[in-house]
C-alpha positions in Angstrom: -7.3 -44.7 -41.6 -7.7 -47.3 -39.3 -7.1 -51.2 -38.9 -9.3 -53.7 -37.0 -6.9 -54.2 -34.3 -6.5 -50.8 -33.5 -10.4 -50.6 -33.4 -10.2 -53.4 -30.8 -7.8 -51.7 -28.9 -10.0 -48.9 -28.3 -12.7 -51.3 -27.1 -14.7 -51.7 -30.2 -16.0 -55.3 -30.6 -16.1 -57.1 -33.8 -19.8 -56.6 -33.8 -19.3 -52.9 -33.4 -17.0 -52.7 -36.2 -19.4 -54.6 -38.6 -22.3 -52.3 -37.4 -20.0 -49.2 -38.2 -19.4 -50.6 -41.5 -23.1 -51.3 -42.1 -24.3 -47.9 -41.4 -21.5 -46.2 -43.5 -19.2 -44.8 -40.6 -16.6 -47.1 -41.7 -15.7 -48.1 -45.3 -13.8 -51.0 -45.9 -10.7 -50.8 -48.1 -8.8 -54.0 -47.5 -9.9 -56.8 -45.3 -9.6 -55.4 -41.7 -8.7 -51.7 -42.7 -11.2 -49.1 -42.9 -11.5 -45.5 -43.9 -13.4 -43.4 -41.5 -16.4 -41.3 -42.4 -15.9 -41.3 -46.2 -14.4 -43.8 -48.8 -13.1 -41.0 -51.3 -9.6 -41.1 -50.4 -6.6 -39.0 -51.6 -3.4 -41.0 -52.7 -2.1 -40.6 -49.0 -5.0 -42.4 -47.7 -4.4 -45.4 -50.1 -0.9 -45.3 -49.2 -1.5 -45.5 -45.3 -4.2 -48.4 -46.2 -1.6 -50.4 -47.7 0.7 -50.0 -44.6 -2.0 -51.2 -42.3 -3.3 -54.0 -44.3 0.5 -55.5 -44.5 0.8 -54.6 -40.8 3.1 -52.4 -38.7 6.8 -52.6 -39.5 5.8 -52.2 -43.3 7.3 -49.0 -45.2 6.0 -47.5 -48.2 8.9 -48.1 -50.8 10.3 -47.6 -54.3 8.0 -45.5 -56.8 5.3 -44.7 -54.2 7.8 -43.4 -51.4 9.6 -41.4 -54.2 6.2 -39.8 -54.9 5.5 -39.3 -51.1 9.0 -37.5 -50.8 8.0 -35.6 -53.9 11.0 -36.7 -55.8 8.6 -38.1 -58.7 5.3 -37.6 -60.0 3.4 -40.9 -60.5 0.1 -42.1 -61.8 0.7 -45.6 -61.1 -2.3 -47.2 -59.1 -0.3 -50.1 -57.6 1.2 -49.2 -54.4 4.8 -50.2 -53.3 5.6 -51.2 -50.0 8.6 -53.1 -48.4 7.9 -55.7 -45.7 10.7 -56.6 -43.2 10.2 -60.2 -43.3 10.3 -63.3 -45.8 6.9 -64.6 -44.9 4.8 -65.0 -47.8 2.0 -62.2 -48.5 -0.1 -60.9 -51.2 -2.4 -58.2 -51.4 -4.4 -56.7 -54.3 -3.1 -53.7 -55.6 -0.1 -53.7 -53.6 3.5 -54.6 -54.9 5.2 -56.2 -52.0 9.0 -56.2 -51.6 10.7 -58.0 -49.0 13.9 -57.2 -47.1 15.4 -58.3 -44.0 18.2 -55.9 -43.8 16.5 -52.5 -43.4 18.6 -50.4 -40.8 16.6 -47.8 -38.5 18.3 -45.0 -40.8 16.3 -46.4 -43.7 13.1 -45.5 -42.0 11.3 -42.2 -42.5 7.8 -40.7 -41.4 6.5 -38.4 -43.9 3.0 -36.5 -43.4 2.3 -39.4 -40.7 3.1 -42.2 -43.3 6.1 -44.8 -42.5 8.4 -45.0 -45.6 11.8 -45.4 -46.8 14.4 -42.6 -46.2 15.3 -40.6 -49.2 18.7 -42.5 -49.7 17.0 -45.8 -49.5 14.3 -44.7 -51.9 16.8 -43.6 -54.3 18.6 -47.1 -54.0 15.4 -49.0 -54.6 14.5 -46.7 -57.5 17.9 -47.4 -59.2 16.9 -51.4 -59.3 13.4 -50.8 -60.8 13.3 -47.7 -63.0 15.0 -46.3 -66.3 18.1 -44.4 -65.8 16.8 -41.2 -66.9 13.8 -41.4 -64.2 16.5 -42.0 -61.5 18.4 -39.0 -62.6 15.2 -37.0 -62.1 14.8 -38.1 -58.9 18.1 -37.4 -57.8 18.0 -33.9 -59.3 14.7 -33.5 -57.3 16.0 -34.5 -54.2 18.9 -32.0 -54.8 16.4 -29.2 -55.4 14.6 -30.0 -52.3 17.7 -30.1 -50.3 16.9 -33.5 -49.0 19.8 -35.4 -50.8 22.3 -36.4 -47.9 25.2 -37.5 -49.6 27.0 -39.0 -46.6 23.9 -40.8 -45.9 23.7 -42.1 -49.7 27.6 -43.1 -49.4 27.0 -45.2 -46.0 23.9 -46.9 -47.7 25.9 -47.9 -50.8 28.7 -49.2 -48.7 26.5 -51.0 -46.6 24.4 -52.6 -49.5 27.3 -53.2 -51.8 25.3 -56.4 -53.3 22.0 -54.8 -53.6 20.6 -54.4 -57.3 20.9 -50.7 -58.2 24.0 -49.8 -56.2 26.1 -49.3 -59.2 23.5 -47.5 -61.2 22.9 -45.1 -58.4 26.7 -44.7 -57.8 27.3 -43.8 -61.6 24.4 -41.4 -61.7 25.8 -39.7 -58.6 29.4 -39.9 -59.6 28.9 -38.5 -63.5 27.5 -35.3 -62.7 24.0 -36.0 -63.6 22.5 -34.8 -60.2 22.0 -31.1 -60.6 21.1 -31.5 -64.4 17.5 -30.3 -63.6 18.2 -27.7 -60.7 18.0 -24.1 -61.4 20.4 -23.1 -64.2 20.3 -19.4 -63.8 20.6 -16.6 -61.1 17.0 -16.0 -62.0 15.9 -19.5 -61.6 17.6 -19.7 -58.2 15.8 -16.2 -57.1 12.4 -17.7 -57.9 13.3 -20.9 -56.1 14.0 -18.9 -53.0 11.0 -17.1 -53.1 9.0 -20.2 -53.2 10.7 -21.4 -50.2 10.3 -18.0 -48.3 6.6 -17.9 -49.5 6.0 -21.5 -48.3 4.8 -22.5 -51.7 4.9 -26.2 -52.7 8.4 -26.7 -54.2 8.0 -27.3 -58.2 9.8 -29.6 -60.6 12.7 -27.7 -62.2 13.6 -27.7 -65.7 11.2 -30.3 -66.9 10.5 -31.9 -70.3 7.2 -32.2 -71.4 6.1 -34.2 -74.5 3.3 -31.8 -76.1 1.5 -32.3 -79.5 4.3 -34.4 -80.8 7.0 -32.5 -79.6 9.0 -32.0 -76.3 9.8 -28.7 -74.6 11.5 -27.8 -71.4 9.6 -25.6 -68.8 11.4 -23.5 -66.0 9.0 -24.8 -63.4 6.0 -27.2 -63.0 3.7 -27.9 -60.4 2.2 -31.1 -61.9 -0.7 -31.6 -59.6 -1.9 -28.1 -59.9 -1.4 -28.0 -63.6 0.6 -24.9 -63.6 3.9 -24.0 -65.6 5.9 -21.0 -64.6 8.5 -19.5 -66.9 10.9 -16.7 -65.7 12.2 -14.6 -68.7 15.5 -12.7 -68.5 15.8 -10.1 -71.3 19.2 -11.6 -72.6 17.5 -14.8 -73.7 13.8 -13.6 -74.1 14.3 -10.0 -75.6 14.6 -10.8 -79.5 11.6 -10.7 -81.7 12.4 -14.6 -82.5 12.4 -15.5 -78.8 9.1 -13.2 -78.1 7.3 -15.3 -81.1 8.7 -18.8 -79.6 7.5 -17.8 -76.3 3.9 -17.3 -77.6 3.9 -20.6 -79.3 5.1 -22.4 -76.3 2.4 -20.9 -74.2 -0.4 -21.6 -76.7 0.9 -25.4 -77.0 1.1 -25.5 -73.3 -2.6 -24.1 -72.8 -3.8 -26.5 -75.4 -2.3 -29.4 -73.4 -4.3 -28.2 -70.4 -1.3 -26.3 -68.7 -2.0 -23.0 -67.0 1.3 -20.8 -68.0 2.6 -17.7 -66.0 5.5 -15.7 -66.8 7.6 -13.4 -64.5 10.3 -11.1 -65.7 13.7 -10.5 -64.1 12.2 -7.3 -62.6 9.2 -9.3 -61.2 11.5 -11.8 -59.6 14.0 -9.3 -58.2 12.0 -6.3 -57.3 8.2 -7.2 -57.1 8.7 -10.2 -54.8 5.1 -9.6 -53.0 3.4 -9.4 -56.4 5.0 -12.6 -57.4 4.0 -14.5 -54.1 0.4 -12.9 -54.4 -0.1 -14.4 -58.0 1.5 -17.9 -56.9 -0.5 -18.4 -53.9 -3.8 -17.2 -55.7 -3.0 -19.7 -58.7 -2.0 -22.7 -56.4 -5.0 -22.3 -54.3 -7.5 -22.0 -57.0 -6.8 -25.1 -59.0 
């Protein structure tokens, strides 16, 4: 992604920019913002384009920042950004929030994209999403080990009058954080394997709505369409559990999910095998 001002600073004239657009070397996404080489961008490219069209100092924020931080999975096409000024600004496909009180500690850079910090993102979410969605984002921040409670407390004290402060404080103080983190030793071991193997960190203990019913899965790679279940004999060793597990797998497969099951012995004693399977699965989808 590149902006008109950046091209001009490189010595490319306005006529040179128009020529590159005409011959397909630049592709216009917004006025004065271009994709280099090809127009079919991943979501990160569209996020960066939104930053460029709103000018530097703009931060990806709210639901879009939560997706960038991997706190939530989002299919929304509208991009959330926060600009640090009160001036009127409107861009199609971009939801612009205004703030004149962003501190340097509220800034972050993820994959080269300027965005709000995890703590600021959670506070912004608290003002715009349902409580359960906020709880899920807080849980995921803890799973990813990016939830800095000192930073959150400092932010809540500094922004005492901002919408969402009371809701975020209640979620953090009533014990909901951690509800969706690993609940068993086996799940903890599997998460440690994922980190050691440098796998994408999954969502944990996620509820999915399938064929008119809801079920909770152990681990979910939403973008890859992969579900992993880890089975300890104590909870999965009965005839009834065996039958229920097969039915769950069938419903998940019908809904388009690829289901992989690992046993206690797999996770505890066959880590190489587990990582080989997961790397092959996540790189093939």
